[in-house]
VMD Tcl script that builds the backbone (N, CA, C; Angstrom):
set m [mol new atoms 351]
animate dup $m
set s [atomselect $m all]
$s set {name element resname resid chain x y z} {
  {N N MET 1 A 129.686 99.398 102.788}
  {CA C MET 1 A 128.571 99.849 103.650}
  {C C MET 1 A 127.860 100.758 102.479}
  {N N ASP 2 A 126.510 100.378 102.355}
  {CA C ASP 2 A 126.053 101.408 101.626}
  {C C ASP 2 A 125.077 102.837 102.775}
  {N N THR 3 A 125.730 103.457 101.887}
  {CA C THR 3 A 125.477 104.806 102.608}
  {C C THR 3 A 123.915 105.355 102.658}
  {N N GLY 4 A 123.220 105.095 101.575}
  {CA C GLY 4 A 121.931 105.021 101.316}
  {C C GLY 4 A 121.950 106.033 100.100}
  {N N SER 5 A 120.595 106.492 100.179}
  {CA C SER 5 A 120.276 107.727 99.002}
  {C C SER 5 A 120.781 109.188 99.557}
  {N N ARG 6 A 120.684 109.732 98.621}
  {CA C ARG 6 A 121.136 111.481 98.999}
  {C C ARG 6 A 119.904 111.907 99.891}
  {N N LEU 7 A 118.725 111.528 99.216}
  {CA C LEU 7 A 117.341 111.767 100.235}
  {C C LEU 7 A 117.660 111.517 101.619}
  {N N ASP 8 A 117.920 110.158 101.961}
  {CA C ASP 8 A 118.341 109.551 103.182}
  {C C ASP 8 A 119.257 110.569 104.255}
  {N N GLN 9 A 120.166 111.286 103.150}
  {CA C GLN 9 A 121.108 112.177 103.919}
  {C C GLN 9 A 120.289 113.605 104.505}
  {N N LEU 10 A 119.264 113.871 103.751}
  {CA C LEU 10 A 118.215 115.025 104.387}
  {C C LEU 10 A 118.052 115.155 105.710}
  {N N ASP 11 A 117.811 116.254 106.146}
  {CA C ASP 11 A 117.251 115.933 107.686}
  {C C ASP 11 A 115.494 117.131 107.273}
  {N N ARG 12 A 114.805 117.031 108.132}
  {CA C ARG 12 A 113.793 117.804 107.994}
  {C C ARG 12 A 113.604 119.009 107.756}
  {N N THR 13 A 114.800 119.794 108.218}
  {CA C THR 13 A 114.941 120.831 107.763}
  {C C THR 13 A 115.205 121.398 106.714}
  {N N ALA 14 A 116.203 120.354 105.800}
  {CA C ALA 14 A 116.517 120.499 104.556}
  {C C ALA 14 A 115.467 120.219 103.700}
  {N N ILE 15 A 114.468 119.105 104.370}
  {CA C ILE 15 A 113.480 119.414 103.229}
  {C C ILE 15 A 112.271 119.864 103.336}
  {N N SER 16 A 112.337 120.602 104.493}
  {CA C SER 16 A 111.333 121.965 104.659}
  {C C SER 16 A 111.816 123.015 103.861}
  {N N ASP 17 A 112.972 123.469 103.942}
  {CA C ASP 17 A 113.872 124.377 103.014}
  {C C ASP 17 A 113.514 124.125 101.669}
  {N N ARG 18 A 113.691 122.957 101.198}
  {CA C ARG 18 A 113.200 122.966 99.623}
  {C C ARG 18 A 112.146 122.968 99.321}
  {N N LEU 19 A 110.904 122.566 100.262}
  {CA C LEU 19 A 109.629 123.059 99.634}
  {C C LEU 19 A 109.287 124.037 100.014}
  {N N GLY 20 A 109.851 125.076 100.750}
  {CA C GLY 20 A 109.388 126.283 101.267}
  {C C GLY 20 A 110.263 127.328 100.552}
  {N N SER 21 A 111.355 126.789 99.521}
  {CA C SER 21 A 112.445 127.831 98.858}
  {C C SER 21 A 111.654 128.051 97.147}
  {N N GLY 22 A 110.620 127.328 96.617}
  {CA C GLY 22 A 110.014 127.351 95.416}
  {C C GLY 22 A 110.667 126.493 94.691}
  {N N TRP 23 A 111.269 125.505 95.292}
  {CA C TRP 23 A 111.778 124.212 94.607}
  {C C TRP 23 A 110.865 123.535 93.673}
  {N N VAL 24 A 109.518 123.342 94.936}
  {CA C VAL 24 A 108.467 122.890 94.397}
  {C C VAL 24 A 107.495 124.040 93.844}
  {N N SER 25 A 107.020 124.452 92.607}
  {CA C SER 25 A 106.122 125.582 92.700}
  {C C SER 25 A 104.887 125.403 93.312}
  {N N ALA 26 A 104.284 126.908 93.564}
  {CA C ALA 26 A 103.415 127.204 94.295}
  {C C ALA 26 A 102.451 127.070 93.053}
  {N N THR 27 A 102.046 127.223 92.004}
  {CA C THR 27 A 101.453 127.116 90.656}
  {C C THR 27 A 100.397 126.222 90.725}
  {N N PRO 28 A 99.206 126.180 90.716}
  {CA C PRO 28 A 98.361 125.392 90.599}
  {C C PRO 28 A 98.544 124.441 89.133}
  {N N ILE 29 A 98.272 123.010 89.157}
  {CA C ILE 29 A 98.577 122.482 87.810}
  {C C ILE 29 A 97.256 122.226 87.665}
  {N N ARG 30 A 97.100 121.989 86.157}
  {CA C ARG 30 A 95.682 121.500 85.799}
  {C C ARG 30 A 95.443 119.775 86.155}
  {N N GLU 31 A 94.137 119.350 85.913}
  {CA C GLU 31 A 93.927 117.971 86.032}
  {C C GLU 31 A 94.753 117.190 85.178}
  {N N LEU 32 A 95.094 115.935 85.034}
  {CA C LEU 32 A 95.799 115.093 84.124}
  {C C LEU 32 A 95.397 114.971 82.826}
  {N N PRO 33 A 95.943 114.787 81.755}
  {CA C PRO 33 A 95.285 114.779 80.543}
  {C C PRO 33 A 94.511 113.070 80.455}
  {N N GLY 34 A 93.022 113.550 79.949}
  {CA C GLY 34 A 92.206 112.114 79.885}
  {C C GLY 34 A 91.594 111.410 81.219}
  {N N ALA 35 A 91.411 112.981 82.298}
  {CA C ALA 35 A 90.791 112.845 83.472}
  {C C ALA 35 A 89.471 112.884 83.242}
  {N N PRO 36 A 88.440 112.346 83.759}
  {CA C PRO 36 A 86.965 112.773 83.508}
  {C C PRO 36 A 86.838 114.095 83.964}
  {N N ASP 37 A 85.787 114.710 82.981}
  {CA C ASP 37 A 85.615 116.014 83.225}
  {C C ASP 37 A 84.479 115.878 84.373}
  {N N ARG 38 A 84.665 116.660 85.512}
  {CA C ARG 38 A 83.686 116.594 86.768}
  {C C ARG 38 A 84.043 117.707 87.244}
  {N N ARG 39 A 82.837 118.156 88.279}
  {CA C ARG 39 A 83.272 119.167 89.182}
  {C C ARG 39 A 84.507 118.636 90.290}
  {N N LEU 40 A 85.136 119.591 90.964}
  {CA C LEU 40 A 86.277 119.505 91.714}
  {C C LEU 40 A 85.852 119.804 92.816}
  {N N ARG 41 A 86.011 118.827 93.943}
  {CA C ARG 41 A 85.780 119.355 95.448}
  {C C ARG 41 A 86.921 119.499 96.065}
  {N N PRO 42 A 87.052 120.375 96.804}
  {CA C PRO 42 A 88.426 120.377 97.852}
  {C C PRO 42 A 88.755 119.296 98.732}
  {N N ALA 43 A 90.049 118.979 98.734}
  {CA C ALA 43 A 90.440 117.796 99.280}
  {C C ALA 43 A 92.235 118.106 99.710}
  {N N ALA 44 A 92.549 117.383 100.556}
  {CA C ALA 44 A 93.914 117.265 100.468}
  {C C ALA 44 A 94.322 115.910 101.156}
  {N N VAL 45 A 95.566 115.660 101.000}
  {CA C VAL 45 A 96.323 114.443 101.356}
  {C C VAL 45 A 97.235 114.641 102.188}
  {N N LEU 46 A 98.050 113.649 102.833}
  {CA C LEU 46 A 99.156 113.770 103.543}
  {C C LEU 46 A 100.211 113.044 102.803}
  {N N LEU 47 A 101.479 113.303 103.099}
  {CA C LEU 47 A 102.626 112.501 102.469}
  {C C LEU 47 A 103.648 112.340 103.684}
  {N N PRO 48 A 102.802 110.913 104.487}
  {CA C PRO 48 A 103.747 110.938 105.406}
  {C C PRO 48 A 105.277 110.239 105.373}
  {N N LEU 49 A 106.562 111.160 105.699}
  {CA C LEU 49 A 107.657 110.725 105.550}
  {C C LEU 49 A 107.874 110.594 107.113}
  {N N PHE 50 A 108.776 109.306 107.095}
  {CA C PHE 50 A 109.084 109.036 108.528}
  {C C PHE 50 A 110.514 108.351 108.250}
  {N N ARG 51 A 111.342 108.336 109.300}
  {CA C ARG 51 A 112.243 107.682 109.394}
  {C C ARG 51 A 112.496 106.335 109.902}
  {N N HIS 52 A 113.117 105.536 109.564}
  {CA C HIS 52 A 113.157 104.081 110.012}
  {C C HIS 52 A 114.744 103.338 109.520}
  {N N ARG 53 A 115.203 102.992 110.373}
  {CA C ARG 53 A 116.421 102.242 110.043}
  {C C ARG 53 A 117.378 103.004 109.070}
  {N N GLU 54 A 117.509 104.706 109.463}
  {CA C GLU 54 A 118.243 105.499 109.306}
  {C C GLU 54 A 118.047 105.838 107.462}
  {N N ALA 55 A 116.889 105.608 107.412}
  {CA C ALA 55 A 116.448 106.076 105.939}
  {C C ALA 55 A 115.132 106.551 105.986}
  {N N TRP 56 A 114.695 107.252 104.935}
  {CA C TRP 56 A 113.302 108.067 104.900}
  {C C TRP 56 A 112.476 107.106 103.991}
  {N N HIS 57 A 110.952 107.101 104.581}
  {CA C HIS 57 A 109.994 106.191 104.009}
  {C C HIS 57 A 108.955 107.066 104.081}
  {N N LEU 58 A 108.096 106.460 102.649}
  {CA C LEU 58 A 106.719 107.006 102.505}
  {C C LEU 58 A 105.728 106.173 102.818}
  {N N LEU 59 A 104.553 106.767 103.567}
  {CA C LEU 59 A 103.969 105.959 103.542}
  {C C LEU 59 A 102.904 106.089 102.664}
  {N N PHE 60 A 101.934 104.855 102.372}
  {CA C PHE 60 A 100.895 104.825 100.955}
  {C C PHE 60 A 99.868 104.079 102.142}
  {N N ILE 61 A 98.601 104.182 101.496}
  {CA C ILE 61 A 97.527 103.254 102.178}
  {C C ILE 61 A 96.833 102.804 100.562}
  {N N ARG 62 A 95.945 101.522 100.709}
  {CA C ARG 62 A 95.026 101.098 99.393}
  {C C ARG 62 A 93.689 101.375 100.192}
  {N N ARG 63 A 93.020 102.019 99.124}
  {CA C ARG 63 A 91.726 102.311 99.622}
  {C C ARG 63 A 90.829 101.083 99.708}
  {N N THR 64 A 89.698 101.182 100.650}
  {CA C THR 64 A 88.742 100.484 100.676}
  {C C THR 64 A 88.149 100.217 98.930}
  {N N GLU 65 A 87.429 99.118 98.815}
  {CA C GLU 65 A 87.017 98.887 97.505}
  {C C GLU 65 A 85.379 98.934 97.743}
  {N N HIS 66 A 84.853 99.434 96.961}
  {CA C HIS 66 A 83.527 100.321 96.678}
  {C C HIS 66 A 82.997 100.156 95.654}
  {N N THR 67 A 81.858 99.810 95.394}
  {CA C THR 67 A 81.411 99.447 93.927}
  {C C THR 67 A 80.859 101.087 93.511}
  {N N GLY 68 A 81.514 101.284 92.187}
  {CA C GLY 68 A 80.967 102.904 91.998}
  {C C GLY 68 A 81.653 103.967 92.320}
  {N N ASP 69 A 82.974 103.544 93.271}
  {CA C ASP 69 A 83.954 104.595 93.567}
  {C C ASP 69 A 85.187 104.598 92.722}
  {N N ASP 70 A 85.325 105.779 92.063}
  {CA C ASP 70 A 86.623 106.036 91.355}
  {C C ASP 70 A 87.523 105.577 91.689}
  {N N HIS 71 A 88.104 105.859 92.983}
  {CA C HIS 71 A 88.874 105.618 93.683}
  {C C HIS 71 A 89.230 104.323 94.597}
  {N N SER 72 A 88.311 103.495 94.051}
  {CA C SER 72 A 88.105 102.312 95.021}
  {C C SER 72 A 89.362 101.308 94.714}
  {N N GLY 73 A 90.017 100.762 95.958}
  {CA C GLY 73 A 91.201 99.968 95.556}
  {C C GLY 73 A 92.561 100.727 95.111}
  {N N GLN 74 A 92.563 101.875 95.015}
  {CA C GLN 74 A 93.980 103.027 94.463}
  {C C GLN 74 A 94.507 102.526 95.464}
  {N N VAL 75 A 96.048 102.884 95.343}
  {CA C VAL 75 A 96.885 102.946 96.177}
  {C C VAL 75 A 96.910 104.760 96.133}
  {N N ALA 76 A 97.116 105.355 97.808}
  {CA C ALA 76 A 97.034 106.708 97.769}
  {C C ALA 76 A 97.430 107.012 98.791}
  {N N PHE 77 A 97.853 108.577 99.183}
  {CA C PHE 77 A 98.058 108.676 100.446}
  {C C PHE 77 A 96.995 108.965 101.076}
  {N N PRO 78 A 97.034 108.962 102.558}
  {CA C PRO 78 A 95.747 109.376 103.107}
  {C C PRO 78 A 95.420 110.470 103.179}
  {N N GLY 79 A 94.071 110.937 103.113}
  {CA C GLY 79 A 93.192 112.081 102.711}
  {C C GLY 79 A 92.141 112.064 102.364}
  {N N GLY 80 A 91.562 113.151 102.283}
  {CA C GLY 80 A 90.010 113.228 101.379}
  {C C GLY 80 A 89.574 114.448 101.477}
  {N N ARG 81 A 88.278 114.520 101.741}
  {CA C ARG 81 A 87.556 115.857 101.225}
  {C C ARG 81 A 87.370 116.832 102.486}
  {N N ARG 82 A 87.389 118.133 101.932}
  {CA C ARG 82 A 87.460 118.845 103.073}
  {C C ARG 82 A 85.953 118.979 104.124}
  {N N ASP 83 A 86.264 119.110 105.309}
  {CA C ASP 83 A 84.802 119.203 106.052}
  {C C ASP 83 A 84.785 120.812 106.156}
  {N N PRO 84 A 83.725 121.093 106.655}
  {CA C PRO 84 A 83.053 122.684 106.613}
  {C C PRO 84 A 84.232 122.957 107.916}
  {N N ALA 85 A 84.380 122.055 108.837}
  {CA C ALA 85 A 85.107 122.606 110.279}
  {C C ALA 85 A 86.470 122.572 110.059}
  {N N ASP 86 A 86.936 122.314 109.083}
  {CA C ASP 86 A 88.463 122.210 108.623}
  {C C ASP 86 A 88.848 123.613 108.371}
  {N N SER 87 A 89.746 124.327 108.934}
  {CA C SER 87 A 90.356 125.405 108.518}
  {C C SER 87 A 91.139 125.884 107.129}
  {N N ASP 88 A 91.719 124.694 106.606}
  {CA C ASP 88 A 92.694 124.864 105.754}
  {C C ASP 88 A 93.117 123.459 105.099}
  {N N ALA 89 A 93.995 123.738 104.284}
  {CA C ALA 89 A 93.881 122.144 103.620}
  {C C ALA 89 A 95.092 121.256 104.620}
  {N N ALA 90 A 95.916 121.831 105.299}
  {CA C ALA 90 A 96.647 121.474 106.696}
  {C C ALA 90 A 95.555 120.485 107.408}
  {N N ALA 91 A 94.768 121.272 107.824}
  {CA C ALA 91 A 93.582 120.851 108.764}
  {C C ALA 91 A 93.051 119.458 108.283}
  {N N THR 92 A 92.653 119.254 106.833}
  {CA C THR 92 A 91.970 118.419 106.365}
  {C C THR 92 A 92.788 117.330 106.081}
  {N N ALA 93 A 94.008 117.564 105.745}
  {CA C ALA 93 A 94.845 116.194 105.500}
  {C C ALA 93 A 95.135 115.793 106.824}
  {N N LEU 94 A 95.809 116.351 107.941}
  {CA C LEU 94 A 95.906 116.069 109.152}
  {C C LEU 94 A 94.688 115.157 109.904}
  {N N ARG 95 A 93.315 115.832 109.815}
  {CA C ARG 95 A 92.227 115.106 110.041}
  {C C ARG 95 A 91.953 113.683 109.329}
  {N N GLU 96 A 92.001 113.584 108.105}
  {CA C GLU 96 A 92.166 112.625 107.220}
  {C C GLU 96 A 92.987 111.500 107.743}
  {N N ALA 97 A 94.173 111.929 107.982}
  {CA C ALA 97 A 95.169 110.665 107.932}
  {C C ALA 97 A 95.199 110.323 109.545}
  {N N GLN 98 A 94.347 111.137 110.460}
  {CA C GLN 98 A 94.103 110.271 111.770}
  {C C GLN 98 A 92.818 109.609 111.546}
  {N N GLU 99 A 91.944 109.714 110.723}
  {CA C GLU 99 A 90.814 108.837 110.607}
  {C C GLU 99 A 90.932 107.454 109.930}
  {N N GLU 100 A 92.013 107.640 108.834}
  {CA C GLU 100 A 92.431 106.333 108.050}
  {C C GLU 100 A 93.676 105.884 108.727}
  {N N ILE 101 A 94.566 106.415 109.281}
  {CA C ILE 101 A 95.955 105.802 109.738}
  {C C ILE 101 A 96.269 105.961 110.980}
  {N N GLY 102 A 95.269 106.491 111.688}
  {CA C GLY 102 A 95.221 106.677 113.152}
  {C C GLY 102 A 96.523 107.595 113.790}
  {N N LEU 103 A 97.076 108.215 112.643}
  {CA C LEU 103 A 98.015 109.220 113.030}
  {C C LEU 103 A 97.947 110.807 113.707}
  {N N ASP 104 A 98.615 110.480 115.054}
  {CA C ASP 104 A 98.151 111.580 115.862}
  {C C ASP 104 A 98.344 113.048 115.272}
  {N N PRO 105 A 97.456 113.742 114.987}
  {CA C PRO 105 A 98.242 115.217 114.744}
  {C C PRO 105 A 99.080 116.081 115.513}
  {N N GLU 106 A 98.837 115.699 116.631}
  {CA C GLU 106 A 100.035 116.204 117.675}
  {C C GLU 106 A 101.440 115.499 117.171}
  {N N GLN 107 A 101.402 114.872 116.565}
  {CA C GLN 107 A 102.853 113.999 116.390}
  {C C GLN 107 A 103.542 114.153 115.354}
  {N N VAL 108 A 102.771 115.351 114.046}
  {CA C VAL 108 A 103.083 115.526 112.852}
  {C C VAL 108 A 103.784 116.723 112.753}
  {N N ARG 109 A 105.061 116.916 112.331}
  {CA C ARG 109 A 105.661 118.519 111.855}
  {C C ARG 109 A 105.568 118.408 110.556}
  {N N LEU 110 A 104.636 119.314 109.851}
  {CA C LEU 110 A 104.420 119.806 108.303}
  {C C LEU 110 A 105.728 120.670 107.993}
  {N N LEU 111 A 106.059 120.021 106.969}
  {CA C LEU 111 A 107.532 120.256 106.416}
  {C C LEU 111 A 107.181 121.520 105.173}
  {N N GLY 112 A 106.086 121.008 104.359}
  {CA C GLY 112 A 105.748 122.521 103.671}
  {C C GLY 112 A 104.684 121.542 102.757}
  {N N LYS 113 A 104.436 122.344 101.631}
  {CA C LYS 113 A 103.205 121.995 100.699}
  {C C LYS 113 A 103.408 122.021 99.218}
  {N N LEU 114 A 102.951 121.073 98.776}
  {CA C LEU 114 A 103.183 120.727 97.246}
  {C C LEU 114 A 101.713 121.485 96.693}
  {N N ARG 115 A 101.988 122.016 95.088}
  {CA C ARG 115 A 101.065 122.640 94.804}
  {C C ARG 115 A 100.154 121.868 94.267}
  {N N PRO 116 A 98.778 122.961 94.375}
  {CA C PRO 116 A 97.267 122.160 94.164}
  {C C PRO 116 A 97.152 121.426 93.073}
  {N N LEU 117 A 96.311 120.608 92.932}
  {CA C LEU 117 A 95.818 119.997 91.799}
  {C C LEU 117 A 94.510 119.950 91.756}
}
mol reanalyze $m
mol bondsrecalc $m
mol representation Tube
mol addrep $m
């Protein structure tokens, strides 16, 4: 019988501990080499992890196709630009996830943050 991957053996607390322990650096990283030089706008995404059939799954979306949109049709995490009413990046990510995939922010437990890009 397959016992799953090591990730599947982790619980939410273990994942949160790893994210908060410095295992994921808080140091911002630079834009990827070769990316267009443009003014950056504050934005945030949510990496929705959920349990299904005793395994962790990560949810992605496919962005809507729009002519002239650099991100059109891309596979991505739910997220987007920060609104003036958003108190922080977590609020932005939760608002955008609710708009894009109908995820109720009250049903979300934030486990940690990844470093900014």
